[in-house]
Every structure is written in structure tokens, then in C-alpha cells.
C-alpha positions in Angstrom: 99.5 160.3 70.5 97.3 158.9 67.8 96.3 155.2 67.6 98.6 154.7 64.6 101.5 156.4 66.3 101.0 154.3 69.4 101.0 151.0 67.4 104.1 152.2 65.4 106.0 152.9 68.6 104.9 149.5 70.0 106.5 147.7 67.0 109.7 149.7 67.4 109.9 148.3 71.0 109.6 144.8 69.7 106.0 144.4 70.9 104.7 141.7 68.6 101.0 142.2 69.2 99.2 145.1 70.7 95.4 145.7 71.0 93.7 148.7 72.3 90.0 149.1 73.5 89.1 152.8 73.5 86.0 153.7 75.4 84.3 157.1 75.1 81.5 158.0 77.4 79.3 161.1 77.1 77.3 161.7 80.2 74.6 164.1 81.2 73.2 164.2 84.7 70.4 166.2 86.5 69.4 165.8 90.1 66.5 167.8 91.6 65.6 167.6 95.3 62.3 169.2 96.2 62.7 171.2 92.9 66.1 172.5 94.0 68.8 171.8 91.4 71.6 169.8 93.1 73.4 168.5 90.0 73.6 169.6 86.4 76.6 168.1 84.7 77.7 167.2 81.2 81.0 165.4 80.8 83.1 163.2 78.5 85.6 160.5 79.5 88.0 158.6 77.4 89.7 155.5 78.7 91.9 152.7 77.2 92.3 149.0 78.0 95.5 147.8 76.4 97.0 144.3 76.1 100.3 143.5 74.5 102.6 140.6 73.8 106.3 140.9 74.5 108.8 138.0 74.4 105.9 135.5 74.3 104.1 137.0 77.3 100.8 138.9 77.4 100.4 141.8 79.8 97.6 144.3 80.3 97.1 147.9 81.4 94.4 150.5 81.9 95.1 154.1 81.0 93.4 157.5 80.4 95.8 158.3 77.6 98.2 156.8 75.0 101.9 157.6 75.1 105.3 155.9 75.1 105.4 155.6 78.8 102.5 153.1 78.7 104.5 151.0 76.2 107.5 151.1 78.5 105.4 150.0 81.4 104.0 147.0 79.4 107.6 146.0 78.4 108.7 146.2 82.1 105.8 144.1 83.3 106.4 141.5 80.7 110.1 141.3 81.6 109.5 140.8 85.3 106.4 138.6 85.3 106.8 134.8 85.6 103.5 134.2 83.7 103.9 132.5 80.3 100.3 133.3 79.4 99.7 134.2 75.7 96.5 135.8 74.6 94.7 135.8 71.2 94.5 138.9 69.0 92.0 139.7 66.4 93.0 139.6 62.7 91.8 141.6 59.6 88.4 142.6 61.1 86.8 145.9 60.1 83.4 147.5 60.5 81.0 147.2 57.6 79.6 150.6 58.6 81.4 153.5 60.2 79.7 155.1 63.3 78.6 158.7 62.9 80.0 161.5 65.0 79.5 161.2 68.7 76.2 163.0 69.6 76.2 166.0 71.8 74.2 165.8 75.0 72.0 168.9 75.7 70.1 168.9 79.0 68.3 172.3 79.3 65.0 170.9 78.0 65.3 167.9 80.3 65.7 170.2 83.3 62.5 171.9 82.5 60.7 168.6 82.1 61.9 167.5 85.6 60.8 170.8 87.1 57.3 170.3 85.8 57.3 166.7 87.0 58.0 168.0 90.5 54.6 169.8 90.5 52.9 166.4 90.6 53.7 166.1 94.3 51.1 168.9 94.9 48.4 166.3 94.4 49.8 164.1 97.2 49.9 165.7 100.7 51.7 162.6 102.0 54.9 163.3 100.0 57.5 164.8 102.3 60.5 164.8 100.0 60.9 164.1 96.2 64.2 163.5 94.5 64.3 163.2 90.7 67.4 161.9 89.0 67.8 161.9 85.2 70.8 160.7 83.2 71.6 160.4 79.5 74.6 158.1 78.6 76.2 157.6 75.2 79.1 155.2 75.0 81.3 154.2 72.1 83.8 151.3 72.1 86.6 151.3 69.5 89.0 148.4 69.1 92.1 148.6 67.0 95.4 146.6 66.9 98.6 145.9 65.1 96.9 143.4 62.8 94.8 146.1 61.1 91.7 145.5 63.2 89.3 148.5 63.4 86.0 147.9 65.1 83.4 150.2 66.6 80.1 149.7 68.5 77.9 152.2 70.4 75.0 152.4 72.7 72.7 155.2 73.9 70.5 155.0 77.0 68.5 157.0 79.4 68.0 156.5 83.2 65.2 158.0 85.4 65.2 157.4 89.2 62.4 158.9 91.3 63.0 158.7 95.1 59.9 159.4 97.2 59.7 160.0 100.9 56.3 160.0 102.5 55.1 160.3 106.1 54.3 157.0 107.9 53.2 155.7 111.3 56.8 155.2 112.3 58.2 158.4 110.8 58.9 158.2 107.1 58.9 155.7 104.3 61.3 155.8 101.3 60.5 154.3 98.0 62.5 154.4 94.8 62.6 152.8 91.3 65.1 152.7 88.5 64.0 153.0 84.8 66.7 152.3 82.2 65.6 152.5 78.5 67.2 153.0 75.1 64.9 155.9 74.1 63.8 158.9 76.2 60.1 158.3 75.4 60.2 154.8 76.9 61.0 156.3 80.3 57.4 157.6 80.5 58.5 159.7 83.5 55.1 161.3 84.3 53.2 158.0 84.4 55.9 156.2 86.4 56.3 159.0 88.9 52.6 159.1 89.7 52.5 155.3 90.0 55.5 155.3 92.3 54.2 158.0 94.5 51.0 156.0 95.0 53.1 152.9 95.7 55.1 154.8 98.3 51.9 156.0 100.0 50.5 152.4 100.1 53.8 151.0 101.4 54.0 153.6 104.3 51.3 151.6 106.1 53.1 148.4 107.1 52.0 145.2 108.7 54.4 142.6 110.2 54.7 139.1 108.7 54.5 135.8 110.4 57.4 133.4 109.9 56.2 130.9 107.4 56.2 130.0 103.7 54.5 132.4 101.3 53.4 132.5 97.6 54.8 135.7 96.2 55.6 137.8 93.1 59.2 138.8 93.0 59.7 142.1 91.2 62.1 142.5 88.2 64.4 144.7 90.4 65.0 141.9 93.0 65.3 139.2 90.3 68.0 141.3 88.6 69.9 141.4 91.9 69.8 137.6 92.0 70.7 137.2 88.3 73.7 139.6 88.8 75.0 137.3 91.5 74.4 134.2 89.3 76.9 135.6 86.7 79.8 134.5 88.9 78.2 131.1 89.4 78.3 130.4 85.6 81.7 132.1 85.0 84.3 129.7 83.8 86.9 131.0 86.3 84.6 130.2 89.2 84.0 126.7 87.7 87.7 126.1 87.2 88.5 127.2 90.8 85.7 125.1 92.2 84.0 128.1 93.7 80.6 127.7 92.2 77.6 125.6 93.2 77.0 125.1 89.5 80.2 123.1 89.0 79.5 119.8 87.1 76.0 121.0 86.4 76.4 121.4 82.6 73.5 119.9 80.7 71.8 119.1 84.0 68.2 120.0 84.8 68.7 122.5 87.6 65.5 124.7 87.5 61.9 124.6 86.5 61.3 124.1 82.8 59.6 127.5 82.8 63.0 129.1 83.2 65.1 130.0 80.2 67.9 132.6 80.7 69.1 134.3 77.5 72.0 136.6 76.8 71.6 138.8 73.7 74.0 141.7 73.6 73.0 142.5 70.0 69.3 143.2 70.9 69.1 147.0 70.3 65.9 147.4 72.4 67.8 146.6 75.6 70.5 148.9 77.2 73.5 146.5 77.2 73.7 146.4 73.4 77.3 145.8 72.1 78.5 144.1 68.9 81.6 142.7 70.6 83.1 142.3 74.1 86.1 144.2 75.4 88.4 141.6 73.8 86.9 142.1 70.4 85.1 138.8 70.3 81.8 139.2 68.4 78.8 138.8 70.7 76.0 136.4 70.0 72.6 135.5 71.3 72.8 132.4 73.6 70.5 130.4 75.8 72.5 130.0 79.0 69.7 128.0 80.7 67.1 126.5 78.4 63.9 125.1 79.9 65.7 124.6 83.2 68.8 123.0 81.8 72.2 124.6 82.1 73.6 124.8 78.6 76.8 126.7 78.8 79.3 128.5 81.1 80.7 131.9 80.3 84.2 132.3 78.9 86.6 135.1 78.1 89.7 134.4 76.0 91.9 133.6 78.9 89.6 131.0 80.5 88.8 129.5 77.1 92.5 128.9 76.5 92.9 127.5 80.0 90.1 125.0 79.6 90.5 124.3 75.9 87.2 125.8 75.1 85.9 128.6 72.8 85.3 132.1 74.2 81.6 132.9 74.5 82.2 136.6 74.0 81.9 137.5 77.7 85.3 139.1 78.2 84.7 142.5 79.8 86.7 143.9 82.7 86.0 140.4 84.1 83.7 137.6 82.8 80.3 139.3 82.7 77.2 139.7 80.6 75.2 142.3 78.6 71.5 142.0 78.1 71.1 138.8 80.1 67.5 138.1 81.1 64.9 135.6 82.0 62.6 134.8 79.0 59.2 136.5 79.7 55.9 134.8 79.8 52.5 135.9 78.5 50.7 137.5 81.4 50.6 141.1 82.5 51.6 142.1 86.0 47.9 142.7 86.9 47.1 139.2 85.7 49.9 137.8 87.9 48.4 139.7 90.9 45.1 138.0 90.3 46.7 134.6 89.9 48.6 135.1 93.2 45.4 136.3 94.9 46.8 136.2 98.4 50.5 136.5 99.2 53.4 139.0 98.9 54.8 141.3 96.3 58.6 141.8 96.9 59.8 145.0 95.4 63.3 145.6 96.9 66.0 143.9 98.9 69.1 144.6 100.9 72.1 142.6 101.9 75.8 142.2 101.5 75.8 140.5 98.1 78.8 138.2 98.7 77.1 136.6 101.8 73.4 137.3 101.0 73.7 135.3 97.8 76.4 132.7 98.2 77.9 131.5 94.9 79.6 128.5 96.6 76.4 127.1 98.1 73.6 128.8 96.2 71.9 130.0 99.4 70.0 133.2 99.5 69.3 135.3 102.6 67.9 138.8 101.8 66.2 141.5 103.7 63.1 142.2 101.7 60.7 145.1 101.3 57.3 145.1 99.6 53.6 144.6 99.9 50.9 142.3 101.2 48.5 141.2 98.4 44.9 140.3 99.3 42.3 139.2 96.8 44.6 140.1 93.9 45.2 143.7 95.1 47.8 145.5 97.0 46.7 145.9 100.6 49.6 147.6 102.4 53.4 147.4 102.9 55.3 144.9 105.0 57.6 145.4 107.9 61.1 144.5 106.4 61.6 140.8 106.7 64.2 138.1 105.7 63.7 135.8 102.7 65.7 132.5 103.0 65.9 130.1 100.1 68.4 128.8 97.5 68.7 129.4 93.8 67.5 125.9 93.2 64.4 126.2 95.3 63.6 129.7 94.0 63.8 128.8 90.3 62.2 125.4 90.8 59.1 126.8 92.5 58.3 129.2 89.6 54.6 129.2 88.8 54.3 131.9 86.2 56.3 134.8 84.6 55.2 138.3 83.5 55.4 139.5 79.9 57.7 142.5 80.3 61.5 142.4 80.8 62.7 145.3 82.8 66.4 146.4 82.9 67.9 148.5 85.7 71.5 147.8 84.6 73.2 146.8 81.3 74.2 143.4 82.4 70.9 141.8 83.5 67.1 142.3 83.4 64.1 140.3 84.3 60.3 140.1 84.2 58.4 139.6 87.4 58.2 136.0 88.7 55.3 134.3 90.6 56.9 131.8 92.9 55.3 129.5 95.5 56.3 128.4 99.0 59.3 130.5 99.9 60.3 131.0 103.5 60.0 134.4 105.1 61.3 135.1 108.6 58.9 137.8 109.8 58.6 139.8 113.1 55.0 138.8 114.0 54.5 136.0 116.5 52.4 133.0 115.3 48.7 133.1 116.2 48.9 129.4 117.2 
């Protein structure tokens, strides 16, 4: 059933408003393990998010197709629900420019590139296993409704994930990184693979940490995990339900004035680019936290109506973000290392996110992995330890910020942060 036929049928069933978000994803994936091809897949998926108004009630459904049975389901749900909720629907909005045809994904050349990359391991006898994962993702979002709205937005991105296993004193050491870029060239796979193999080898030699406070550089990967969990803290639904530690903090100075957190879904150099959210609200650049001051919560249409506010364009499957990041500083990573001099470089973390980063209290308790830094250089790896802090302490103790924002997912990215005096529970007994 075409879009127009679907909307025509909706009107025949006395559905007064209907809006459809059509998402098309073209995906190509390659996985090599020790040069053996494990995955080679090219696929396309189309899905629909539908909301409709019937007898003054708004109901929603997800589907992989459009036909009359979906409309019957919406009418039934509206009939039996007690909710009187009414949503907003876009009016008379069209694209200025039509999107070209969906590009075809072709992976044969990429497979040859990965096979050549695997040869790099020959220069490193310590490498026991090497897994290379490459992915190309094209997505198109199309919104149309019974008011004549017809909007499209698209994004194209590339992901490279090397996973390296090297021999170590206690068996093996695993090290992996995620690179997500909007052009293939930016992945710089050969350079990054060599760098990551060398990091894996250095990390294989581990020393235990004493339990105390450390100065440290927290890598963009770990900061992105923390930022991802902060989304729920600044979501209007968590604020309304009194489930966030940032309730009643609007316009309050909560972090160091070095911290500005921006969301800019329209920035094409970052992977979360989208012109509008899943509800059709145009996205805009916003400073969520400016110089340490919380400036706004995040709203979708429903929460905006509930709280008599204006939607901020953060209505996706839930309230979320695209291209949210900490504003970068001016120093390179190597300059941060010199500034740190002695301390830790935290490169990865592990923990059950609901408990490891608590949105009700702001407490953070993460198992961390990384390196000991001595005289501004990487000395060796650390035995996995526990970092305990709060979002307030973490973002208040920021000393400096690197100049490059790294994204490993569409929603959030971050530079590296130099942070002082954070507690680490190590496994080494005190010398005192």
C-alpha cells in the first residue's frame, strides 16, 4: 500500500490525523577474524512509526509495512484506551530539496582493504588474534501525514572496529576501539590499527593500583558512556517523575565553567545528523549546559504538552539526542599527557549502566581499564579497578579538555578530559 493510499484509507475510517515516519536503512557489514571471512552482508530494512488521532485520542504503532490492518489496530487501541492524550501534527511542511535516490552499498573493495590490513599483524609477534569489523550505514527518514507534510532527511556513516588480542603475563589481553565517521577516508584504518595494536601490547603488561585519588585523562569512549547516561537525567519525563538528580537544577551552576555540552543534530560532520526528530520537529543547535550552568531539559511533544513547554526536537523512540558532545578545548591529546605528567589514562569501562551511573543520585561506580602515565608518557596497563565519583565531582574537577571530539555512537560524543582527584579502588595494598 502506498503512502497516499494509506492516508486515504485512514480518512475513510474517520481517523482525523495520521502521521507516518518511514525509516529506510541500507547496511553493509564485513567481519574478518584472523583473515577468515566470518560476515559479509548487505541488507535493507524499512520500518514505520505511526501515530493517529481517533475520537480525540492519540495512539501509536510500529510496523514493517503499511496496510489496512494497521489502521484497524489503531482504531481498536483508541477505542479501548482510557487516555485522553492528544498529540500535535505537522502542517504544510515540505522539503526545499528532494533527496536523491538511495545509494547502493558495494563492499567487495572494502573486503580487499580489510584483508590487506590484516597483514599488519605480521610486524607484531605479540598479536594472538585480530578481528576487523567494518560497516557502512545509510539511513533515510521520511515523514508524511494527512496535512500534506512531506519531509526527508538522510545520513551516511562508516564504522571501523579493530579488536586485538595479545599475549600477556596472565594469559591474554583484549583491546578494542570504535571509529565512527561520516566519510570513509576519516576512518584512517591503517593508522588506527597500528596505533591500537601498539596500545594493546603496552596494556598487556599491567600493574595494580593503590586505593587513592588520582589525576587522570578520561578517554572520549568513557566520557561518551557517562554522557549517554546523562540523557535520562536531563529528559523532561525523568524530571516530571522526580527520577533525576538534576531536578530543580535549571539555570543552576552544576559543573565547572569549562564544561559546555552542546547538541547539534544539523552538524553534517558528525554521525547523528538529522534535520528533524521522529516527530517531525525541526532540530536545532542548543547549549544544554553552558559554562557549567544547566540551561534546558529535553522535551518531546508529549512531555512539552504535559509541562506546558515547547518541544526541543528530542522526540525519537524516547527522549534522546543526536550529536550531543562536550565542547572541545585547544590542546592535543599529547599535550594533555604532558600536562597530566603522572597519573592514569582511562580508556574503557564496564558496569551495569542502570546501577553503575545512577540517574537518581548522580553516583558513578565503574570498573575501569587503561594505562599508568609516567612523565607524560604511557608506562604500562593497569589491573582493572573501580572508579567511584559523582557527575558533580567529575565535571567540577575538570582541568583541561582535548581539541578533538570523537563519536562512537550517533547520540553522543566527547573529547578527552583531564580531571583531578578522582577516587580509584585498586588491588594493591598501601605502602604505608
